[in-house]
N, C-alpha and C positions, 0 to 999 in steps of 0.2 A: 227729846229730852236736852241730846247733847248741845244743839243749837242753841237752846235758852240759856245753858249754863254758859257758852261762850259769850252769847251776847249780853247776857248779864255781867260778866266780868270784866269784858271789853268796854262797858260804860264808865267803867273807873279806871279803866289804864291811863297811865302817863309817866311822867319821868323822875317824880315824886317816889318815896319810899313806899307808900301803900301803892301808887301808882303800877309801879314794878312788880309788887307782889300780884297786883289783880292781873297783870297782863300772863304774868307765868300761870296763875290758875286758868284763864281763858284758854291758855293753848295745850292745857290736859288733853281733850279730847281732838285737838284739831290735828291735819294732816301737818306733813313736815314740809319745808322748803318752799317753793313757789306756789303751793298748794294753799300756804295759808295768805296769799296775797289779799284775799276776801275779806280778813279780819281788818283792814284799813278803812272799809265802807264803815265799818262798826263805830268809829269814834272820829270824833272831828278834829282830831290830831292826829289819826291815822294809825297804825301798829308800829311800834319800837318795841323790839326783842328786848327781854330783861338782859341779856349778854350784851348787849353795844354799851360801847365805852364813849360817853363824851365829855371831851374836856376841851371848852372852849367858852369863849365870853361874849362872843359876838355872832351868834349862829341863831338864824331863823328859818323855821321849817314850815313850810306850807302845810295846807290840809290835806288828809287823806294820804299821806307818805306810806309806805313800806320799808322799814330799815331792818333788815334780818340779823340772824347770830353770829355776833362776835367781829360787827362793824365799830370801827374807830373813825371817830372825828376829833382831831388834833390840833390844837394851836400852840404853834413854835412862838419863839420868839418874835413879838411885832407884828405878829399873824393879823391879817384883815379879815373882813368878815367873810363869813360863808352864807350864802343863800341858797335855799333848794325849794323848788317851785312845787305845786300841788300835783297829786298824782303820781311822783317819782316813787321808782322802786331801786331800793339800791340793797342788793344780794350780799350774802354772808362773806366775811373774811375781807370785805374792803376797806381800804385804809385811806382817808382823805384828810388832807393836813394844809393848812397854810399859815405861813411865816415871812418876816421881814418886809412885811407891805404888802406881800402877794393875796390876792381876795380871790374867791371862788363863785361863781353863780351856776348853778343847774336849773335847768328850762323846765316847765310843765310836762308831765307824761314821759319823761325821758327814762332810760334804765341805765343802771350800771352794775353789771354781772360780778359773779363771783371772782376774787383776788384781785379784783383791780386795784392800784394806787394812783392816787391823784393825787399831786404834790404842788400846790400853787403857794410857791416861793419866790420871792422878790417882783413878780410878775403875776399877771392875773390869768386864772382861768375861765373861759366862758363858754358853757355847754348849753346849746338851745333847747327847744321844745323837742317833743318826740325823738329825742336821738337814742340809738341803741348802742351801749357799749358792751362788746361780748368779754369773757371771763379772759382774767389774765392780760388785760391791756393795762398800759402805764403812761400816764400825763405828766411829765416834767416841763414846767417853766421856767426852769433854771441850771445852772451849769454850775460845777464847781472850777475854779482859777487852778490851772496846771503849771505856773512859775517854775521855773527850777531853783531846788535847793529849798523849797517850802513843802512840807509836809500836805497832803491834799486837802486832810481835814484840817488843817490851821488857815486854809485861803477863803479870800471872800468870795463870797456866791455871786456870780452874773447873771444876764439873761439877756437873750436877742430880741427880747418882746413876748408879749402874751399869746397865748393859746385861744384860739378861738374854732368851737365847732360849730356850724350852722344847722340849722333847723332839720330835723328828716335824717341827719345823716347815719351810717351805720359803721362801726368800726367792729372789722372780725377779730377770731380768737388770737391773743396775743401782741396785738398794735401796740407800737411805741409813738408816743407824739412828742415832740420835741420844742423848745421854746421858739418863739417868734413862727408859729405857724398857724394859717387859717384853713381850715377844712370846709369847704364851699356846703351850701345848703343840698340836701340830698345826696352827698356823696358817698362812696362807699370804697372803704380801704380794706384790701384782700387780708387774711390772716397772716400773722409774721410780720408786717411790713413793719419799717421804720420811716415815720414821716419827719422829714427835714425841710420841705419847702411846701409853700402854699400847693393847696389841691381843689380848681375851679369847682362849680356847682354842677351837680348832677352826674361829676366825673368817678370812673373807676380806676384808682392808684394800687398798685401792688409793688412789693419788693422792699430791698434795701440798699440805698434809699429808695423808698416809693416813687415809682413814677407812673403817670397816667398812660393807660394804654385803652382808653376808649370812654364811651358815656353811658349812662343808661339809656338813653335813646337807641344805644346801638343792640340791646340784649330782645332777642326775637321773644 
């Protein structure tokens, strides 16, 4: 009976006022957190929690996505487009932002875990397909100027270039990725690493700054 209740209300779920109410009703008997991912299969648009904040005029969400509680998708001044592919999971308390001509693409079947911050300002961020980003990661495609005599908050934003994360890569807990970096396909970045330079395909990189310590073919 509870399954029928959930499926009925998920049919009407959406981003409009009624759709938000329907989503809230659908979750009355649903389990919490990641156990709710199955709800995304019950609506062609997927599942977007009622507490999600979307303040973005150039956002395109793919089908069957899962966006969990308290996610914020925000457009700063001159923010570029955000494109999220199909079957993407964005878990609770993630903040995603584009601004100052920066843009973001998240490929199909990727997952962004709780409390991550993805800030596509000035330059683009491109996350490939099947990428796993663990909790508390931060991707910043820009920097503040640090010229003497000017408050940091008043300085022009700069960038060393876009961030690109290849298909199938895995970022461990608390990884920070800075502007101008390419992380290769299938690469693994160890927990707590700060990535300041490119990481090749299938490589394993750890540390601050992150250094390549091997490849996945080395692992038994």
